[in-house]
All heavy atoms as an XYZ file, in Angstrom:
905
protein
N     -10.812     -7.992     13.053
C      -9.973     -7.706     11.853
C      -8.888     -6.668     12.289
O      -9.124     -5.755     13.074
C     -10.918     -7.125     10.812
C     -10.293     -7.027      9.503
S     -10.057     -8.557      8.544
C     -11.738     -8.987      8.225
N      -7.719     -6.936     11.776
C      -6.558     -5.975     12.015
C      -6.208     -5.425     10.706
O      -5.645     -6.210      9.752
C      -5.355     -6.796     12.690
C      -4.246     -5.882     13.031
N      -4.257     -5.329     14.259
C      -3.116     -5.531     12.371
C      -3.068     -4.548     14.386
N      -2.463     -4.680     13.170
N      -6.359     -4.137     10.420
C      -6.114     -3.529      9.187
C      -5.146     -2.392      9.316
O      -5.135     -1.583     10.211
C      -7.469     -2.916      8.567
O      -8.353     -4.039      8.526
C      -7.246     -2.311      7.237
N      -4.232     -2.335      8.362
C      -3.228     -1.262      8.216
C      -3.129     -0.781      6.800
O      -3.173     -1.570      5.826
C      -1.866     -1.720      8.805
C      -0.860     -0.664      8.991
C      -1.343     -2.898      8.000
C       0.312     -0.923      9.826
N      -2.921      0.590      6.685
C      -2.791      1.151      5.321
C      -1.421      1.923      5.205
O      -0.980      2.389      6.235
C      -3.913      2.135      5.071
N      -0.863      1.823      4.093
C       0.354      2.504      3.701
C       0.119      3.434      2.530
O      -0.381      2.891      1.421
C       1.510      1.575      3.414
C       1.786      0.526      4.453
C       1.098     -0.762      4.477
C       2.618      0.838      5.458
C       1.461     -1.633      5.438
C       2.876     -0.032      6.536
C       2.305     -1.304      6.521
N       0.345      4.716      2.620
C       0.212      5.583      1.511
C       1.725      6.030      1.148
O       2.470      6.394      2.067
C      -0.719      6.712      1.735
C      -0.880      7.569      0.439
C      -0.328      7.649      2.985
C      -2.008      8.580      0.527
N       2.129      5.937     -0.025
C       3.451      6.158     -0.478
C       3.678      6.826     -1.752
O       2.737      6.916     -2.623
C       4.163      4.855     -0.305
C       3.423      3.666     -1.005
C       3.548      3.475     -2.323
C       2.557      2.868     -0.331
C       2.954      2.490     -2.981
C       1.910      1.865     -0.908
C       2.052      1.687     -2.301
N       4.956      7.243     -1.918
C       5.462      7.886     -3.210
C       6.445      6.826     -3.817
O       7.132      6.078     -3.084
C       6.157      9.170     -2.939
C       5.285     10.159     -2.290
C       5.947     11.478     -1.965
C       5.012     12.463     -1.319
N       5.671     13.691     -1.002
N       6.658      6.996     -5.121
C       7.678      6.208     -5.823
C       9.003      6.612     -5.422
O       9.163      7.859     -5.051
C       7.375      6.061     -7.300
C       7.512      7.506     -7.963
C       7.227      7.397     -9.395
C       7.407      8.726    -10.090
N       8.697      9.422    -10.010
N      10.063      5.771     -5.661
C      11.422      6.249     -5.526
C      11.714      7.228     -6.517
O      11.266      7.138     -7.686
C      12.311      5.040     -5.606
C      12.482      4.253     -4.337
C      13.716      3.546     -4.326
C      14.139      3.268     -2.963
N      15.430      2.779     -2.718
N      12.499      8.202     -6.167
C      13.087      9.186     -7.117
C      13.836      8.545     -8.255
O      14.527      7.571     -8.046
C      13.961     10.169     -6.433
C      13.178     11.201     -5.552
C      14.092     12.085     -4.881
C      13.404     13.180     -3.948
N      12.487     12.696     -3.030
N      13.584      9.036     -9.439
C      14.385      8.401    -10.600
C      13.536      7.368    -11.371
O      13.853      6.894    -12.389
N      12.474      6.889    -10.723
C      11.538      5.835    -11.345
C      10.384      6.570    -11.994
O       9.812      7.439    -11.505
C      11.052      4.902    -10.271
C      10.096      3.859    -10.699
S       9.577      2.737     -9.303
C      10.484      1.294     -9.667
N      10.171      6.120    -13.232
C       9.006      6.734    -13.976
C       7.682      6.223    -13.382
O       7.665      5.163    -12.689
C       9.116      6.362    -15.476
O       8.681      4.985    -15.656
N       6.721      6.977    -13.688
C       5.342      6.593    -13.121
C       4.905      5.228    -13.755
O       4.323      4.400    -13.026
C       4.310      7.721    -13.428
C       2.996      7.546    -12.626
C       3.256      7.478    -11.165
C       2.146      8.739    -13.001
N       5.156      5.021    -14.985
C       4.817      3.731    -15.638
C       5.671      2.601    -15.016
O       5.048      1.506    -14.756
C       5.201      3.804    -17.205
N       6.869      2.788    -14.676
C       7.705      1.685    -14.113
C       7.080      1.419    -12.623
O       6.980      0.258    -12.235
C       9.172      2.151    -13.933
C       9.864      2.208    -15.188
C      11.244      2.835    -15.022
O      11.437      3.817    -14.239
O      12.206      2.383    -15.651
N       6.669      2.551    -11.947
C       6.213      2.308    -10.605
C       4.909      1.589    -10.689
O       4.725      0.560     -9.874
C       5.894      3.742    -10.022
C       5.039      3.667     -8.745
C       5.569      3.310     -7.498
C       3.746      3.836     -8.842
C       4.844      3.164     -6.392
C       2.903      3.756     -7.670
C       3.452      3.465     -6.500
N       3.950      1.908    -11.564
C       2.689      1.215    -11.609
C       2.799     -0.283    -12.019
O       2.096     -1.089    -11.494
C       1.733      2.025    -12.552
C       1.099      3.108    -11.946
N       0.274      3.169    -10.834
C       1.315      4.522    -12.245
C      -0.017      4.374    -10.521
N       0.525      5.140    -11.392
N       3.722     -0.498    -12.986
C       3.943     -1.882    -13.365
C       4.508     -2.706    -12.130
O       4.053     -3.795    -11.823
C       4.938     -1.982    -14.524
C       5.349     -3.388    -14.854
C       4.555     -4.169    -15.658
C       6.473     -3.977    -14.342
C       4.763     -5.461    -15.952
C       6.795     -5.337    -14.575
C       5.948     -6.115    -15.481
O       6.251     -7.309    -15.723
N       5.549     -2.143    -11.452
C       6.153     -2.834    -10.335
C       5.134     -3.033     -9.181
O       5.038     -4.122     -8.726
C       7.297     -2.073     -9.810
C       8.100     -2.859     -8.836
N       9.388     -3.435     -9.246
C       7.975     -3.141     -7.571
C       9.843     -4.038     -8.206
N       9.066     -3.968     -7.161
N       4.350     -2.021     -8.915
C       3.289     -2.081     -7.867
C       2.265     -3.142     -8.193
O       1.945     -4.064     -7.357
C       2.652     -0.790     -7.744
C       1.655     -0.541     -6.677
C       1.728     -1.170     -5.412
C       0.666      0.324     -6.754
C       0.843     -0.915     -4.419
C      -0.274      0.582     -5.787
C      -0.124     -0.031     -4.603
O      -1.155      0.244     -3.642
N       1.790     -3.232     -9.388
C       0.783     -4.239     -9.808
C       1.198     -5.657     -9.917
O       0.684     -6.576     -9.488
C      -0.012     -3.751    -11.024
N       2.266     -5.735    -10.710
C       2.782     -7.071    -11.242
C       3.759     -7.696    -10.145
O       3.575     -8.934     -9.922
C       3.403     -6.914    -12.541
C       3.870     -8.261    -13.003
C       2.372     -6.380    -13.461
N       4.661     -6.996     -9.688
C       5.706     -7.549     -8.874
C       5.350     -7.519     -7.359
O       5.344     -8.614     -6.622
C       7.093     -6.985     -9.135
C       7.415     -7.204    -10.616
C       8.177     -7.517     -8.162
C       8.602     -6.393    -11.125
N       5.170     -6.330     -6.926
C       4.947     -6.152     -5.384
C       3.643     -6.822     -4.935
O       3.605     -7.367     -3.864
C       4.875     -4.630     -5.108
C       5.028     -4.352     -3.652
N       6.249     -4.605     -2.995
C       4.123     -3.872     -2.745
C       5.995     -4.209     -1.733
N       4.808     -3.788     -1.546
N       2.600     -6.831     -5.728
C       1.332     -7.423     -5.419
C       1.425     -8.873     -5.017
O       0.954     -9.422     -4.092
N       2.382     -9.571     -5.856
C       2.546    -10.986     -5.460
C       3.250    -11.269     -4.196
O       2.924    -12.189     -3.409
C       3.408    -11.598     -6.672
N       4.185    -10.395     -3.848
C       4.905    -10.460     -2.564
C       3.917    -10.171     -1.378
O       3.816    -10.951     -0.359
C       6.056     -9.470     -2.429
C       7.307     -9.913     -3.275
C       7.679     -9.188     -4.325
C       8.031    -10.921     -2.923
C       8.799     -9.552     -5.078
C       9.122    -11.353     -3.539
C       9.573    -10.603     -4.677
N       3.049     -9.182     -1.516
C       2.164     -8.864     -0.518
C       1.142     -9.978     -0.297
O       0.800    -10.331      0.831
N       0.680    -10.548     -1.371
C      -0.418    -11.533     -1.313
C       0.055    -12.824     -0.639
O      -0.687    -13.689     -0.174
C      -0.899    -11.858     -2.746
N       1.397    -13.106     -0.591
C       1.973    -14.228      0.067
C       2.057    -14.166      1.523
O       2.378    -15.118      2.153
C       3.299    -14.441     -0.582
N       1.754    -13.044      2.150
C       1.743    -13.000      3.595
C       0.810    -13.895      4.329
O      -0.295    -13.942      3.867
C       1.459    -11.526      4.058
C       2.500    -10.467      3.743
C       2.041     -9.097      4.295
C       3.873    -10.800      4.548
N       1.251    -14.641      5.268
C       0.312    -15.580      5.877
C      -0.663    -14.933      6.748
O      -0.429    -13.798      7.281
C       1.225    -16.483      6.781
C       2.510    -15.584      7.018
C       2.596    -14.738      5.802
N      -1.910    -15.338      6.833
C      -2.892    -14.843      7.666
C      -3.597    -13.604      7.081
O      -4.508    -12.893      7.671
N      -3.375    -13.274      5.769
C      -3.888    -12.205      5.162
C      -5.349    -12.511      4.692
O      -5.531    -13.488      4.031
C      -3.076    -11.798      3.941
C      -3.157    -10.487      3.337
C      -2.866     -9.360      4.372
C      -2.162    -10.323      2.169
N      -6.288    -11.626      5.033
C      -7.703    -11.807      4.669
C      -7.965    -10.994      3.413
O      -8.641    -11.499      2.515
C      -8.611    -11.306      5.802
C     -10.039    -11.356      5.361
C      -8.471    -12.149      7.085
N      -7.456     -9.854      3.279
C      -7.569     -8.932      2.172
C      -6.427     -8.026      1.945
O      -5.842     -7.610      2.922
C      -8.904     -8.073      2.376
C      -9.214     -7.214      1.134
C     -10.602     -6.486      1.306
O     -11.088     -6.395      2.529
O     -11.075     -6.010      0.364
N      -6.088     -7.868      0.693
C      -4.936     -6.984      0.345
C      -5.343     -6.249     -0.817
O      -5.665     -6.811     -1.959
C      -3.654     -7.884      0.071
C      -2.523     -7.106     -0.488
C      -2.075     -5.917      0.003
C      -1.718     -7.765     -1.417
C      -0.935     -5.337     -0.578
C      -0.617     -7.185     -2.061
C      -0.207     -5.932     -1.523
O       0.893     -5.361     -2.059
N      -5.411     -4.896     -0.764
C      -5.923     -4.093     -1.814
C      -4.941     -2.971     -2.258
O      -4.459     -2.311     -1.370
C      -7.248     -3.386     -1.420
O      -8.157     -4.388     -0.963
C      -7.982     -2.731     -2.582
N      -4.848     -2.730     -3.561
C      -3.989     -1.631     -4.002
C      -4.914     -0.525     -4.612
O      -5.984     -0.845     -5.169
C      -3.171     -2.121     -5.219
C      -2.034     -2.902     -4.964
N      -1.202     -3.413     -5.971
C      -1.528     -3.428     -3.801
C      -0.269     -4.151     -5.419
N      -0.427     -4.160     -4.142
N      -4.543      0.701     -4.263
C      -5.207      1.850     -4.777
C      -4.159      2.777     -5.375
O      -3.653      3.663     -4.739
C      -5.986      2.616     -3.683
C      -7.124      1.818     -3.075
C      -6.907      0.974     -1.959
C      -8.402      1.945     -3.640
C      -7.969      0.265     -1.426
C      -9.443      1.191     -3.146
C      -9.206      0.402     -1.974
O     -10.227     -0.345     -1.465
N      -3.892      2.519     -6.679
C      -2.986      3.556     -7.415
C      -3.668      4.932     -7.384
O      -4.867      4.967     -7.671
C      -2.847      2.920     -8.789
C      -3.316      1.521     -8.664
C      -4.289      1.444     -7.539
N      -2.976      5.899     -7.087
C      -3.540      7.247     -7.193
C      -3.645      7.705     -8.616
O      -2.753      7.655     -9.447
C      -2.639      8.280     -6.305
C      -3.224      9.659     -6.437
C      -2.531      7.737     -4.850
N      -4.890      8.209     -8.936
C      -5.140      8.614    -10.263
C      -5.143     10.181    -10.229
O      -5.230     10.853     -9.226
C      -6.386      8.161    -10.767
C      -7.633      8.606     -9.939
C      -8.976      8.202    -10.592
N     -10.031      8.361     -9.627
C     -10.553      9.537     -9.213
N     -10.060     10.739     -9.725
N     -11.501      9.657     -8.354
N      -5.147     10.800    -11.441
C      -5.194     12.306    -11.477
C      -6.502     12.874    -10.899
O      -7.519     12.099    -10.975
C      -5.189     12.623    -12.975
C      -4.389     11.446    -13.590
C      -4.904     10.332    -12.806
N      -6.514     13.945    -10.337
C      -7.696     14.582     -9.713
C      -8.676     15.028    -10.925
O      -8.223     15.466    -11.989
C      -7.353     15.907     -8.897
C      -8.628     16.551     -8.461
C      -6.517     15.392     -7.641
N      -9.996     14.863    -10.779
C     -10.930     15.253    -11.832
C     -11.980     16.099    -11.189
O     -12.049     16.289    -10.015
C     -11.592     14.016    -12.403
O     -12.532     13.436    -11.651
N     -12.871     16.653    -12.005
C     -14.014     17.435    -11.580
C     -14.999     16.615    -10.818
O     -15.877     17.215    -10.042
C     -14.666     18.176    -12.789
C     -13.893     19.171    -13.432
O     -12.917     19.657    -12.808
O     -14.144     19.466    -14.590
N     -14.933     15.343    -10.873
C     -15.868     14.429    -10.160
C     -15.366     14.218     -8.683
O     -16.064     13.524     -7.944
C     -16.076     13.170    -10.905
N     -14.268     14.796     -8.304
C     -13.674     14.492     -6.966
C     -14.064     15.701     -6.028
O     -13.643     16.831     -6.250
C     -12.176     14.302     -7.074
C     -11.749     13.175     -7.878
O     -12.429     12.153     -7.761
O     -10.802     13.274     -8.554
N     -14.873     15.433     -5.028
C     -15.246     16.445     -4.126
C     -14.124     16.895     -3.189
O     -13.321     16.022     -2.832
C     -16.440     15.928     -3.304
N     -14.062     18.085     -2.872
C     -13.148     18.675     -1.906
C     -11.664     18.470     -2.269
O     -10.749     18.144     -1.398
C     -13.268     18.052     -0.475
C     -14.738     18.236     -0.030
N     -15.301     19.518      0.191
C     -15.735     17.358      0.139
C     -16.545     19.280      0.626
N     -16.786     17.958      0.512
N     -11.385     18.378     -3.578
C      -9.983     18.122     -4.107
C      -9.467     19.187     -5.003
O     -10.181     19.944     -5.563
C     -10.053     16.801     -4.963
C     -10.284     15.518     -4.159
S      -9.007     14.908     -3.103
C      -7.692     14.709     -4.336
N      -8.065     19.240     -4.945
C      -7.328     20.082     -5.951
C      -6.105     19.324     -6.235
O      -5.740     18.337     -5.524
C      -7.227     21.470     -5.366
C      -6.531     21.473     -3.993
N      -5.267     21.320     -3.661
C      -7.209     21.598     -2.752
C      -5.088     21.374     -2.409
N      -6.247     21.509     -1.792
N      -5.449     19.682     -7.349
C      -4.238     18.893     -7.696
C      -3.218     18.802     -6.704
O      -2.592     17.774     -6.596
C      -3.646     19.650     -8.987
C      -4.436     19.422    -10.245
O      -5.165     18.382    -10.327
O      -4.431     20.297    -11.072
N      -2.984     19.733     -5.838
C      -1.916     19.637     -4.789
C      -2.375     18.707     -3.580
O      -1.505     18.300     -2.826
C      -1.711     21.110     -4.141
C      -1.169     22.023     -5.190
C      -2.219     22.681     -6.066
O      -3.396     22.856     -5.617
O      -1.901     22.990     -7.179
N      -3.593     18.272     -3.563
C      -4.118     17.512     -2.459
C      -3.352     16.089     -2.357
O      -3.278     15.581     -1.317
C      -5.648     17.253     -2.562
N      -3.020     15.540     -3.380
C      -2.386     14.227     -3.419
C      -0.945     14.307     -2.965
O      -0.390     13.290     -2.542
C      -2.441     13.537     -4.729
O      -1.743     14.316     -5.704
C      -3.879     13.333     -5.203
N      -0.396     15.522     -2.906
C       0.999     15.760     -2.402
C       2.061     14.784     -3.056
O       2.958     14.400     -2.331
C       1.056     15.723     -0.783
C       0.197     16.759     -0.239
C       0.192     16.631      1.276
O       0.998     15.979      1.839
N      -0.790     17.260      1.876
N       1.844     14.386     -4.310
C       2.805     13.509     -4.867
C       2.699     12.082     -4.526
O       3.528     11.304     -4.995
N       1.734     11.674     -3.732
C       1.517     10.206     -3.426
C       1.059      9.468     -4.680
O       0.280      9.916     -5.394
C       0.578     10.064     -2.260
C       1.218     10.469     -0.952
C       0.920     11.728     -0.427
C       2.129      9.594     -0.298
C       1.547     12.182      0.804
C       2.668     10.110      0.943
C       2.409     11.275      1.479
N       1.615      8.256     -4.858
C       1.262      7.442     -6.034
C       0.564      6.177     -5.673
O      -0.116      5.551     -6.630
C       2.485      7.126     -6.871
C       2.978      8.176     -7.674
C       4.174      8.947     -7.078
O       4.723      8.559     -6.075
O       4.524     10.054     -7.718
N       0.510      5.723     -4.407
C      -0.180      4.443     -4.134
C      -0.679      4.452     -2.715
O      -0.119      5.072     -1.796
N      -1.659      3.606     -2.526
C      -2.177      3.280     -1.148
C      -2.440      1.761     -1.125
O      -3.098      1.206     -2.037
C      -3.503      4.012     -0.889
C      -4.322      3.568      0.357
C      -3.642      4.087      1.588
C      -5.763      4.174      0.201
N      -1.842      1.073     -0.129
C      -2.038     -0.371      0.055
C      -2.716     -0.599      1.341
O      -2.337      0.054      2.317
C      -0.760     -1.065     -0.007
O      -0.181     -1.108     -1.383
N      -3.732     -1.411      1.313
C      -4.422     -1.774      2.557
C      -4.347     -3.312      2.746
O      -4.746     -4.123      1.952
C      -5.893     -1.321      2.531
C      -5.974      0.193      2.391
C      -6.615     -1.750      3.867
C      -7.334      0.803      2.220
N      -3.768     -3.679      3.907
C      -3.674     -5.110      4.350
C      -4.660     -5.372      5.494
O      -4.619     -4.651      6.532
C      -2.272     -5.257      4.883
C      -1.175     -5.200      3.912
C      -0.717     -3.967      3.541
C      -0.558     -6.285      3.312
C       0.368     -3.807      2.651
C       0.480     -6.125      2.393
C       0.915     -4.903      2.042
O       1.913     -4.826      1.208
N      -5.412     -6.465      5.460
C      -6.288     -6.788      6.492
C      -6.024     -8.200      6.918
O      -5.943     -9.125      6.028
C      -7.809     -6.690      6.118
O      -8.076     -5.309      5.935
N      -5.876     -8.488      8.213
C      -5.506     -9.820      8.811
C      -6.717    -10.247      9.638
O      -7.455     -9.412     10.102
C      -4.263     -9.796      9.577
C      -3.070     -9.343      8.785
C      -2.700     -7.975      8.731
C      -2.305    -10.239      8.069
C      -1.629     -7.637      7.918
C      -1.227     -9.950      7.383
C      -0.837     -8.591      7.288
N      -6.742    -11.531      9.998
C      -7.852    -12.066     10.845
C      -7.846    -11.282     12.137
O      -8.858    -10.913     12.632
C      -7.590    -13.548     11.107
C      -7.901    -14.384      9.934
C      -6.853    -14.956      9.248
C      -9.236    -14.564      9.473
C      -7.112    -15.795      8.064
C      -9.481    -15.339      8.396
C      -8.408    -16.036      7.681
N      -6.702    -11.086     12.719
C      -6.581    -10.374     14.059
C      -5.181     -9.942     14.225
O      -4.278    -10.069     13.425
C      -7.043    -11.349     15.158
C      -6.283    -12.683     15.192
O      -5.159    -12.661     14.805
O      -6.843    -13.599     15.645
N      -4.885     -9.324     15.335
C      -3.544     -8.758     15.678
C      -2.483     -9.792     15.693
O      -1.343     -9.625     15.235
C      -3.629     -7.963     16.987
C      -2.362     -7.277     17.239
C      -2.497     -6.435     18.561
O      -3.557     -5.991     18.949
O      -1.392     -6.087     19.114
N      -2.814    -11.038     16.209
C      -1.884    -12.119     16.270
C      -1.406    -12.560     14.907
O      -0.223    -12.753     14.619
C      -2.415    -13.304     17.075
C      -2.964    -13.024     18.463
C      -1.978    -12.047     19.276
O      -0.741    -12.349     19.313
O      -2.558    -11.135     19.931
N      -2.301    -12.582     13.975
C      -1.963    -12.953     12.599
C      -1.141    -11.926     11.913
O      -0.207    -12.200     11.125
C      -3.260    -13.315     11.728
C      -3.860    -14.595     12.011
N      -4.867    -14.824     12.987
C      -3.643    -15.786     11.408
C      -5.150    -16.042     12.985
N      -4.466    -16.687     12.077
N      -1.422    -10.709     12.208
C      -0.607     -9.555     11.649
C       0.728     -9.649     12.159
O       1.701     -9.452     11.397
C      -1.374     -8.191     12.032
N       0.913     -9.835     13.498
C       2.316     -9.946     13.964
C       3.085    -11.078     13.295
O       4.213    -10.881     13.023
C       2.255    -10.144     15.459
C       1.846     -8.939     16.313
C       1.789     -9.255     17.794
C       1.256     -8.161     18.638
N       1.172     -8.664     20.090
N       2.366    -12.221     13.184
C       2.936    -13.375     12.554
C       3.427    -13.009     11.111
O       4.497    -13.433     10.682
C       2.165    -14.547     12.633
N       2.589    -12.360     10.387
C       2.787    -12.007      9.010
C       4.068    -11.034      8.995
O       4.890    -11.288      8.092
C       1.586    -11.413      8.365
N       4.039    -10.008      9.725
C       5.094     -9.028      9.662
C       6.469     -9.642     10.104
O       7.578     -9.177      9.820
C       4.815     -7.843     10.466
C       3.684     -7.110     10.020
C       2.617     -6.605     10.776
C       3.316     -6.678      8.650
N       1.637     -5.951     10.034
C       2.037     -6.032      8.692
C       3.963     -6.858      7.375
C       1.436     -5.472      7.542
C       3.282     -6.319      6.257
C       2.051     -5.700      6.425
N       6.425    -10.791     10.851
C       7.686    -11.446     11.246
C       8.007    -12.752     10.417
O       8.929    -13.478     10.764
C       7.468    -11.843     12.727
C       7.637    -10.671     13.700
O       8.499     -9.821     13.580
N       6.587    -10.578     14.564
N       7.293    -12.832      9.356
C       7.433    -13.988      8.487
C       8.565    -13.887      7.464
O       8.966    -12.860      7.194
C       6.087    -14.371      7.767
O       5.804    -13.324      6.842
N       8.942    -15.005      6.961
C       9.914    -15.015      5.818
C       9.321    -14.392      4.675
O      10.048    -13.662      3.887
C      10.211    -16.579      5.416
C      11.096    -16.632      4.141
C      10.919    -17.219      6.610
N       7.915    -14.532      4.428
C       7.393    -13.854      3.283
C       7.466    -12.357      3.384
O       7.646    -11.626      2.364
C       5.831    -14.275      3.153
C       5.667    -15.728      2.861
C       5.645    -16.603      4.007
O       6.091    -16.321      5.068
N       4.989    -17.719      3.904
N       7.422    -11.821      4.600
C       7.525    -10.366      4.814
C       8.932     -9.933      4.486
O       9.134     -8.775      4.053
C       7.078     -9.844      6.192
C       7.084     -8.391      6.229
O       6.509     -7.707      5.374
N       7.751     -7.840      7.319
N       9.915    -10.664      4.803
C      11.228    -10.353      4.485
C      11.426    -10.011      2.968
O      12.024     -8.996      2.567
C      12.294    -11.438      4.964
C      13.711    -11.056      4.677
C      14.618    -12.104      5.168
C      16.116    -11.608      5.278
N      16.894    -12.051      4.304
N      10.860    -10.889      2.156
C      10.857    -10.741      0.652
C      10.042     -9.462      0.338
O      10.449     -8.672     -0.554
C      10.335    -11.950     -0.038
N       8.929     -9.269      0.989
C       8.046     -8.050      0.680
C       8.848     -6.785      1.031
O       8.881     -5.819      0.205
C       6.794     -8.105      1.479
C       5.818     -6.983      1.382
C       5.267     -6.812     -0.004
C       4.713     -7.097      2.449
N       9.543     -6.720      2.125
C      10.221     -5.633      2.580
C      11.432     -5.317      1.607
O      11.729     -4.211      1.306
C      10.716     -5.710      4.069
C       9.595     -5.740      4.974
C       8.582     -4.632      4.726
O       9.000     -3.399      4.714
N       7.402     -4.983      4.692
N      12.147     -6.361      1.190
C      13.200     -6.209      0.197
C      12.670     -5.585     -1.133
O      13.373     -4.698     -1.658
C      13.880     -7.539     -0.067
C      14.766     -7.980      1.111
C      15.358     -9.394      0.953
O      15.049    -10.012     -0.115
O      16.011     -9.862      1.833
N      11.499     -6.026     -1.525
C      10.902     -5.384     -2.653
C      10.473     -3.992     -2.535
O      10.676     -3.218     -3.367
C       9.805     -6.394     -3.221
C       9.258     -5.825     -4.508
O       9.964     -5.829     -5.483
O       8.048     -5.337     -4.577
N       9.960     -3.764     -1.332
C       9.494     -2.422     -1.006
C      10.626     -1.357     -1.207
O      10.476     -0.289     -1.789
C       8.979     -2.289      0.393
O       7.821     -3.183      0.591
C       8.626     -0.884      0.917
N      11.804     -1.721     -0.841
C      13.027     -0.851     -0.921
C      13.319     -0.594     -2.410
O      14.010      0.421     -2.634
C      14.220     -1.508     -0.167
C      14.020     -1.612      1.308
C      15.224     -2.363      1.941
C      13.855     -0.229      2.000
N      12.940     -1.388     -3.281
C      13.192     -1.258     -4.745
C      12.472     -0.106     -5.360
O      12.864      0.505     -6.379
C      13.020     -2.552     -5.444
C      13.972     -3.601     -5.139
C      13.752     -4.839     -6.067
N      14.532     -5.871     -5.531
C      14.164     -6.965     -4.874
N      12.849     -7.088     -4.558
N      15.062     -7.874     -4.410
N      11.284      0.194     -4.774
C      10.332      1.128     -5.626
C       9.524      2.209     -4.715
O       8.983      3.018     -5.356
C       9.415      0.332     -6.524
C       8.203     -0.122     -5.929
C       6.985      0.361     -6.232
C       8.168     -1.198     -4.979
C       5.766     -0.038     -5.698
C       7.094     -1.631     -4.316
C       5.857     -1.195     -4.740
N       9.634      2.074     -3.374
C       8.858      3.008     -2.557
C       9.850      3.860     -1.815
O      10.837      3.476     -1.214
C       7.941      2.227     -1.659
C       6.790      1.594     -2.395
C       7.445      3.156     -0.444
C       5.911      0.642     -1.558
N       9.564      5.159     -1.734
C      10.282      6.135     -0.889
C       9.748      6.044      0.520
O       8.675      6.566      0.875
C      10.033      7.530     -1.394
C      10.703      8.585     -0.601
O      11.713      8.321      0.071
O      10.155      9.723     -0.624
N      10.577      5.245      1.309
C      10.055      5.089      2.780
C      10.023      6.421      3.631
O       9.386      6.404      4.560
C      10.976      3.983      3.382
C      10.808      2.569      2.824
C      11.684      1.659      3.573
C       9.329      2.123      2.918
N      10.905      7.303      3.213
C      11.032      8.580      3.967
C       9.627      9.307      4.093
O       9.366      9.967      5.075
C      12.101      9.492      3.417
C      13.412      8.862      3.461
C      14.437      9.329      4.479
O      14.130     10.452      4.919
O      15.348      8.625      4.799
N       8.893      9.229      3.007
C       7.639     10.024      2.796
C       6.376      9.070      3.120
O       5.303      9.598      3.087
C       7.496     10.660      1.489
O       7.500      9.683      0.466
N       6.618      7.826      3.317
C       5.432      6.893      3.516
C       4.720      7.183      4.875
O       5.320      7.477      5.785
C       5.976      5.430      3.461
C       4.797      4.406      3.513
S       5.277      2.731      3.213
C       6.128      2.365      4.692
N       3.402      7.134      4.673
C       2.569      7.289      5.903
C       1.928      6.002      6.139
O       1.403      5.294      5.270
C       1.532      8.365      5.610
C       2.121      9.756      5.401
C       0.505      8.415      6.839
C       1.113     10.804      4.875
N       1.927      5.495      7.454
C       1.289      4.315      7.827
C       0.073      4.537      8.741
O       0.193      5.475      9.775
C       2.296      3.446      8.739
O       3.453      3.250      7.768
C       1.718      2.110      9.093
N      -1.038      4.018      8.432
C      -2.272      4.282      9.200
C      -2.915      3.004      9.705
O      -3.244      2.182      8.933
C      -3.368      4.971      8.289
C      -2.947      6.290      7.701
C      -3.876      6.652      6.591
C      -2.879      7.395      8.706
N      -2.952      2.825     11.030
C      -3.738      1.732     11.649
C      -5.210      1.975     11.419
O      -5.598      3.139     11.827
C      -3.247      1.559     12.988
C      -2.720      2.924     13.374
C      -2.290      3.540     12.030
N      -5.975      1.097     11.002
C      -7.354      1.410     10.631
C      -8.349      0.494     11.250
O      -8.035     -0.718     11.623
C      -7.540      1.313      9.033
C      -6.767      2.158      8.169
C      -6.963      1.719      6.776
C      -7.049      3.691      8.391
N      -9.518      1.025     11.416
C     -10.694      0.154     11.901
C     -11.713      0.265     10.800
O     -12.126      1.440     10.478
C     -11.290      0.638     13.272
C     -12.543     -0.102     13.635
C     -10.258      0.531     14.299
N     -12.112     -0.830     10.216
C     -13.169     -0.713      9.130
C     -14.504     -0.570      9.816
O     -14.978     -1.297     10.662
C     -13.137     -2.029      8.385
C     -14.021     -2.002      7.096
C     -13.862     -3.259      6.289
C     -14.810     -3.188      5.165
N     -14.687     -4.436      4.271
N     -15.266      0.385      9.228
C     -16.635      0.619      9.595
C     -17.471      0.789      8.367
O     -17.437      1.736      7.619
C     -16.843      1.896     10.443
C     -18.206      2.109     10.956
C     -18.329      3.384     11.698
N     -17.231      3.675     12.656
C     -16.693      4.837     12.844
N     -17.060      5.942     12.149
N     -15.645      4.993     13.731
N     -18.206     -0.371      7.965
C     -19.000     -0.291      6.767
C     -20.319      0.430      7.074
O     -20.992      0.210      8.008
C     -19.331     -1.753      6.366
O     -18.062     -2.463      6.132
C     -20.159     -1.789      5.023
N     -20.549      1.432      6.229
C     -21.678      2.323      6.400
C     -22.793      1.878      5.418
O     -23.941      1.819      5.771
C     -21.406      3.846      6.209
C     -22.637      4.667      6.195
C     -20.287      4.177      7.107
N     -22.471      1.458      4.228
C     -23.412      1.068      3.145
C     -22.932     -0.174      2.619
O     -21.791     -0.309      2.187
C     -23.663      2.148      2.150
C     -24.483      1.864      0.965
C     -25.903      1.705      1.364
C     -24.315      2.946     -0.043
């Protein structure tokens, strides 16, 4: 499995409601169209609560979303990122994500429970 995560902030000037709508309804469809994708998950960032261990309000540093893409393997990931579908995904990304602050994490999934 080849997995990559992106944690990001909304573009300046966009409301949080506009961001969440775009992320869920519009961007999700572009991401789901990538070839070779096994799993694609959105994690909109919610407000910190008393039920969150080791957290404080500043911990999220203004990040609004986390997306995780998993492909069959590295070859499928390369093909997806070089696909026509990714061109559309990247064009949409520029509409609502602040790329300057985005963090990209290559991941290895280790299921514990």
